[in-house]
N, C-alpha and C positions, 0 to 999 in steps of 0.2 A: 619521206612519206611515212604514213601512221605506220605505229607500232601494235600490233595485236598479241597478245601473249593469254593462250588459254589455261585455266588453273583449274583444277578438280573442286566440289563444291561440298569439300568436308568442314571447309574454314572460311569464315568472312576476310576478304582482302581488307588488311589494315590501311591507314591513311596514308597518303602518299608524302613524303618528305622530298624537297629537291634542294641540291646543295651545290653551290658555285663556289668551289673553295677557294679559288685566287682573283674572285670577279673578272674572269676570262671569257665567261659563257661556255665553258667546258663542263655543262651539267650533269649532275648525277643525280639518278631518278631511285631512291630506295622505299620498298614497303615492305610489308610482312602478310603472312598468310598463318596463323597458328603460331607456331614455332619456326617457320620458315621464313628467310629473308631473301629478297632481290634487288640486286642494284645492277641499273643498265645505265649507260651511257648515252649522250646525245643524239648517235644514231642508231640508238635501239639494239645495242650488241651490250651483253650480260659482260660486266667488269670483274674477269676473273682473279684479279688482284685482290678484290674484296673477300678474306677468306671467312668470315662469321655468317655462314649461310644457314647455321640452325641454331635456336635459342634453346637454353636450359629449358626456357618455359614459355608460355604463349606471350607475344609482345602487346603491352596493352596501352603503351603512350605512342604519340608520333616522334619517331625519330628526328634528333634534332643535331646540327653541326654547329659548333663554337669554335672561334678562334681567339685564344687567349695568349697574351705574351708569346705569339707567333707560332702557337701550338696549334694543332688541328684536334678537336675533341668530338666525336660521334657518340650522342647519351641518348639511351632509352632506357625504360623499365619495364619490369617482366611481371607477370601475374602470381611468380613466386617469392615476390617481394625483394628481388635483386635489381641494383642499379648497375648498368654496363655502361661504362666509360671507354672508347673505344680510339684505336688510332684510324686513319685512312683506311688501312689495308684491312681493317675489323681485328686485330689484334689487340688485346688488355692494353690501355694505358695505364689507369689505375684501378685496381683490384678493391672493391669495398664489400668488405664481407657483413655487414649488417644487413636486415632485412627491413623494408619498410612498407606501409600500408597507402599506397599511393591513391591520391583523391582522383578525381574523374579530371583533374587541371593537368596541363602540360608541364613540361621541365621548361626551364628559362633560365637567364643568364642575369643572375642580381650582384652586383658589385665583385662580378669576375670569381662568382661561384656557381655551381650547377644547385639551382633551386627549383623546390617543388613543395607542395603541401601536403599532408596526411589527411585521413577522411575525420581526426580530431582536430583539424585546424593549425597543427604545427607547421611550421616553415621549416623545412630541413634543408641544411645548406652543405655541400660539401668543397672544400678547396682543391686547387689543381696538385696540393701535396696530400691529398685523401683525408682528412681531417674533417669529420664530421660534428655539425654543431645544429641545435635546434631552438626555434624561437616560439612561443606560444601566442598566436594570435589571436586567441578567442574567437575562432571562427565555427560557423556551424559545417555540418557535414555537405551542404549543399551551397557552399560557397564557390567564388568564380573569382579566379585571382591569375595576373600577369605581370612582368616585369621587365625592365632592362638593367643596363649595367648600372643605372642611376637611380631608378625609380621603381616604386612596389605600388599596384594599383589592386584592391579587391571590392568585389559587390557579395554582400552577405545581408540578404533579406532589403531591407531599405537602408543600409548602412553603408557608405560608400567610404572605403579609406584610400587615402592618396599619401604615401610614403607613412609618415606616424601619425597621420592626420586625421578623424574620423567626422563623418558626418551626417545626418539623416536626411534623407530623401521624402518626398512625398510618397502616400500610398502607392505600391503598384508594383510590379514585376520586374525586376532590372536584371539585366543578362548582357553577355557579350562586353565586360572591359575590354577597351582596347587603348595602346599606349603609342603616341607616335612622338618624333624628334624631327622637327621640320624648320630649317633656319635659325637653328640653335635655339628653339623655343619649343616646352613640352605642351602637349596636347593629351587629355584623356577623355575618352568617348564612354559612354554607356546607353544601352539601348532598353527603354521600358514599353516590354512587348504588347501590353493589354491595349495601349492608347496611340501604340507605332510611332512615339516620339523619340529622337535621339537627343541627347543631352553632350554638351562638350565644355570641359572644364580646363583652365590652366592647372599649373604644376601647385598652386596654392588652393586648389577648391574651389574658384573662382568660377562661377558659369561665364561663359562670354555672352557677349550682347548678340540678340537675335534668337538665342536656342532657349528652347526646345523647337527643334523643325521635325516635321513628319518624314519618316523613315521606318522601312520594314526591315532591315537586314543591317549589320554591321558596316563599317566604313571604311574608305583608304583616304587617306590625306598626305596630299602631295602639291609641291609648287609644278604643276603641270606644264605650264606655258614659259617657266623660267623669268617670271616677272616680280620675281620676291613676294610674291603675295601667294596665299595658300588656298588650294582649293579641296573641296571636301565633295566625294561621290558616295551615294547610296541608292539603295533599290528602293521604289515604293511598292504598294499593294498590287500595281498592275504589270510589275516585273518590267518596269520601265528605269532605266538611270537617270538619275537628277544629278545634277552638279552645281554646288554652291561656291561663290567665293566670300572668302573672309575678310571682310575691310578692316 
């Protein structure tokens, strides 16, 4: 049955994070309101075993779950600059004393490290042993970035960076970099907002044949029908979903 939870109006509700720790569909739903955190199970009940119910400062990143070397990590950033790395039960798994100036981008797993950028365009990475390292990516404060355990994708104005390769794009407003691994092949998509065009690249930064295509949103990319061919789903300006097949 539907779950309805009433909250006070003092703070906005943070982004919803959905965890499936063991790929068993035993979902956990975690979200914040200001400093308060709430975790529910897929029956709509509070998970009382999750003990991190009030943060030291407002939660400003969407909580993420990562499994690295058979260990679970729940990671989130706070307004006071702290990075929290928790166990499943909400207790600290790694304590990081350094404070960070988080960019608007989320936290991701890049090369089995907890990774994010600062407003100064630095890539910060924390290993599972708690070691902090930084790399200057020479990005502006308005950049967008995402990554996976193998690749890094960033958009900064008209510059698209895939791993260490940087390329110039035609003039436009590019957003929503997305990374996909389907059938052991890497795909990277970006959206040009003013012309409503979607671009899809391979891991070497080569634009795939037939692109750009019209689209008004980010995409999902998967082998929908199990035929070893990849389908792309996007929304058009009329709020209809369009499905493309990559041949």
